[in-house]
N, C-alpha and C positions, 0 to 999 in steps of 0.2 A: 254417118255414125257407124260405130262398131257394135255388133250384137254377139253375145256369148251364147254358145250352145254346148250341150253335153250329148254325146252319142250313147244311146241306150244299149247298143250292141257291144262296144269295146270300151266304153267309159271315157273316151277321149274328150277333152275340153278344148274348144277352139272358138275363134272369132271369125266373123265375116263382116265385110264392109258393105253396107247397103243403105239405101235411102229409106226414109220412113214410109213412103208410098210403096216401095218394093215389098217391105215387110207386111204392110197393111193389105196388099193385094195377094198375099199367100206365096211369097218367094219360096221355091223349092230348095231346101238345103240338104246337102249330103256331107257325111263325115269325110274329112280329107285323109284319114288313116285307113278306114275299112270300106268306104264308099256306101255305107248304109244310109238310108234316108230316114231311119228311125231315130230322130234327134229331138231333143227338148230344149227350148229356149230357157236360158238361165236369167230370170228377171231380177235376180239380186244384184247384178252387175250391169251398170250402164256406162258406156265409154263413148263420150262425144268426140274426144280428141284422137290421138294416135293409139295404135294397138299397144296393149300392155304385155304382149307375149303370153297370152293365157294358155298356150299349149304346153307350157312348162308344168311339170307335175311334181316338183320338189316339195319338201315339207314346207316349213315356213321360212321366210327370209327376215331380215332385220327391219323391214319397212312395212310388213303386213301382219295380220292376225293369223294367217294360215287357214282361215275359215272361208274358203272361196274368195280369198283376197288376191293380191297381185301375183301370187305364185300359182293360183288356180287349184289349190289343194283344199 
């Protein structure tokens, strides 16, 4: 599964691929942009399939609402 996180230091939105047991066991996650470990999981987005490219920070695209949708904004 892919899990979405937001960095509390630089506001980067990113995804990691991990198993449910890794997340349940407290997997340590760091921001890929600034390496901060001060990250928060975004529970509003669950992605079981492939990555949706959540690192994009454009406004809204034609297929999402722009509210933490496919564009990550």
